[in-house]
C-alpha positions in Angstrom: 183.2 64.5 8.2 181.0 66.3 5.8 180.0 64.8 2.5 179.0 66.5 -0.6 177.1 64.9 -3.6 177.7 65.6 -6.8 175.3 65.4 -9.7 177.4 63.2 -12.1 181.3 62.0 -12.3 182.2 65.5 -14.4 181.0 67.8 -11.6 182.7 65.6 -8.8 186.1 65.7 -10.6 185.5 69.8 -11.1 185.3 70.5 -7.4 188.0 68.0 -6.3 189.8 70.2 -8.6 188.9 73.4 -7.2 189.8 72.1 -3.9 193.2 70.8 -4.9 193.4 74.1 -6.7 192.2 76.3 -3.4 195.2 74.6 -1.4 197.7 75.0 -3.9 197.2 78.6 -4.1 196.2 79.4 -0.5 199.8 77.6 0.2 202.5 78.0 -2.2 204.6 75.0 -0.4 201.9 72.6 0.7 202.8 69.2 0.8 200.2 66.8 -1.8 199.4 63.6 -1.6 197.6 62.6 -4.3 196.1 58.7 -5.3 196.3 56.7 -8.9 193.7 54.9 -10.6 191.1 55.7 -12.5 188.3 57.7 -10.1 191.1 60.4 -9.6 191.7 61.3 -13.6 188.8 63.5 -14.2 190.3 65.7 -11.1 193.8 65.7 -11.9 193.3 66.9 -15.8 190.6 69.5 -14.7 193.9 70.7 -11.9 196.1 70.5 -15.2 193.7 72.7 -17.2 193.3 75.3 -14.8 196.5 75.4 -13.5 198.0 76.0 -16.6 195.1 78.6 -17.5 196.0 80.7 -14.2 199.7 80.2 -15.0 200.2 78.9 -11.3 203.9 78.7 -9.7 204.3 75.2 -8.1 207.9 76.1 -8.2 207.4 75.3 -4.0 204.6 72.6 -3.7 205.8 69.4 -2.9 204.9 65.7 -3.5 204.6 61.9 -2.1 204.1 58.9 -2.4 200.6 57.4 -1.1 201.5 53.7 -2.3 203.4 51.7 -5.1 202.8 48.2 -6.3 205.9 46.1 -5.2 208.2 44.9 -8.3 207.0 47.2 -11.1 209.6 49.7 -12.4 208.0 52.9 -12.4 208.2 52.9 -16.7 205.5 50.5 -16.3 201.9 52.3 -17.4 200.5 50.2 -14.4 202.3 52.0 -12.4 201.7 54.8 -9.6 204.9 56.4 -10.5 204.3 56.1 -14.7 200.3 57.5 -13.8 201.6 60.6 -11.7 204.5 61.4 -14.0 201.8 61.3 -17.2 199.1 63.0 -15.3 200.1 65.8 -13.2 204.2 66.3 -13.0 205.1 66.2 -16.4 201.7 68.4 -17.8 203.0 70.7 -14.9 206.3 70.6 -15.0 207.0 69.4 -11.4 211.5 69.5 -10.9 211.9 66.2 -9.8 213.8 67.7 -6.2 209.8 68.3 -5.5 208.7 64.9 -6.2 209.5 62.1 -3.1 208.1 58.4 -4.5 207.9 54.8 -3.3 210.7 52.6 -5.0 208.4 50.1 -5.1 211.4 47.8 -6.9 213.7 48.3 -4.2 216.0 45.7 -2.8 215.5 47.1 1.0 211.7 47.9 0.7 211.7 48.5 5.3 214.6 51.3 4.3 212.5 52.8 1.7 209.6 52.9 4.3 211.8 54.3 7.2 213.0 56.8 4.6 209.1 57.8 3.4 208.3 58.6 7.4 211.7 60.8 7.9 210.6 62.8 5.2 207.1 63.4 5.7 208.5 64.2 9.3 210.6 66.8 7.7 208.0 68.5 5.4 205.8 68.6 8.6 203.2 66.2 7.1 200.6 65.7 4.6 198.5 69.3 3.9 196.2 68.0 1.1 195.6 64.1 0.7 193.3 62.8 -2.3 192.2 59.0 -2.2 189.9 56.5 -3.1 188.4 53.7 -1.9 188.8 50.2 -2.4 186.2 47.2 -2.9 187.3 46.5 -0.1 187.4 49.2 1.9 191.0 50.0 1.7 192.6 53.6 1.3 196.0 53.7 -0.2 197.0 49.7 -0.2 196.1 49.9 3.4 194.3 46.2 3.0 191.3 44.8 5.7 193.0 44.0 9.1 195.6 46.7 8.9 196.7 48.4 12.6 195.5 52.1 12.5 198.6 53.3 14.0 201.1 52.1 10.8 203.4 54.7 9.5 204.9 53.5 5.9 204.7 49.8 5.5 204.5 46.7 2.7 201.6 45.5 2.6 200.6 41.7 1.1 197.7 42.6 -0.9 194.4 41.5 -0.5 192.8 39.1 -3.4 189.7 42.5 -4.5 193.3 44.2 -4.8 195.1 41.8 -7.0 192.1 41.2 -9.6 190.8 44.7 -9.7 194.0 46.1 -10.6 195.0 44.0 -12.9 192.8 47.0 -15.2 195.5 49.2 -14.8 198.4 47.0 -16.8 198.7 45.9 -20.1 199.0 42.3 -20.0 198.5 39.8 -17.0 200.6 40.8 -14.3 201.8 39.3 -11.0 200.9 41.6 -8.1 201.7 40.3 -4.8 202.9 43.2 -2.5 202.7 47.2 -2.3 204.0 49.7 -0.4 202.0 52.7 1.1 201.5 55.3 3.9 200.3 54.2 7.0 197.0 54.9 8.6 198.3 56.9 11.0 200.1 59.2 8.3 196.8 59.6 6.6 194.9 60.4 10.1 197.5 63.3 10.3 197.3 64.9 6.8 195.2 68.1 7.2 192.4 68.1 4.5 191.8 65.0 2.9 189.3 64.4 -0.1 187.8 60.9 0.1 186.6 60.6 -4.1 184.4 57.8 -5.2 182.1 57.4 -8.1 179.8 55.0 -9.9 177.4 51.7 -8.9 180.0 49.6 -8.0 181.3 51.9 -5.0 177.9 52.0 -4.1 177.5 49.5 -0.7 181.5 50.2 0.3 180.8 53.8 0.5 177.5 53.2 2.9 179.6 51.0 5.2 182.7 53.1 4.7 180.6 56.4 6.0 177.8 55.4 7.8 179.2 51.5 9.4 181.1 51.2 13.1 184.9 52.4 12.6 186.9 49.4 12.1 190.1 47.8 10.6 188.2 45.5 8.8 186.8 48.4 6.7 190.0 50.8 6.8 187.8 53.7 5.1 185.7 53.7 8.0 188.6 55.6 10.0 188.0 58.2 8.0 184.9 58.9 9.8 186.6 60.6 12.8 189.2 62.3 10.5 188.6 66.2 11.4 188.7 67.8 8.0 187.9 65.1 5.7 185.3 65.6 3.2 183.4 62.7 1.0 182.9 64.0 -2.3 180.5 61.2 -4.3 178.4 61.4 -7.4 174.8 60.1 -7.2 175.5 56.5 -8.3 178.0 56.0 -5.3 175.8 57.7 -2.3 172.5 55.7 -3.7 172.6 53.9 -0.4 173.4 56.4 2.0 170.5 56.8 5.0 171.3 60.6 4.8 171.9 61.6 1.0 170.9 65.0 1.4 174.0 66.8 1.7 173.5 67.2 -2.1 176.0 70.1 -4.1 
């Protein structure tokens, strides 16, 4: 794992967007898997701005889900589907045939997982993955205690995830389960960027990057990924023992 510490959120976002653009330009048929939520918003905005300015051709790029709330329709602004459509797919005019997302409304969630596994295998896996980190150390909806050899699966959400997830919804919303790619699939990604910003992530980042690798803190497994970049702002990196890698 390579750690890069940026002075502020703007620089963190700009450099993440730069890595995203590099992959798209180097491999026009790349498979991207991109987290939703507040942390990557700035990176995606810059990515879209640069892509439009450079008139990048996205016709060969494929996108796959990282995760989704179970029981939340794609029309709900709090859904991962809605987020990706609003901030990436619509601005970049990505065709539906290039997008494969989890259906959290399906009556057959196990079937949804199996089809995602098959689709990823057909695509040859993920080329470029952007993930955040939860306050409990989850990545995607891989909650503490998850098996590291899992593929796509349905998970009962941790109480912290249920609570922090409310910020994405306009009113109190019942959040019990999620559907997510498994750790095995995330670790198979060719390049991973782990993003974190703000003082609220300081403690969990120190544990994930410098603590023992354990499924009690799922993000810690990224320490053993052969090509993982931890992109942090100065606040998130404040407790790292080795804070010398400032960009």
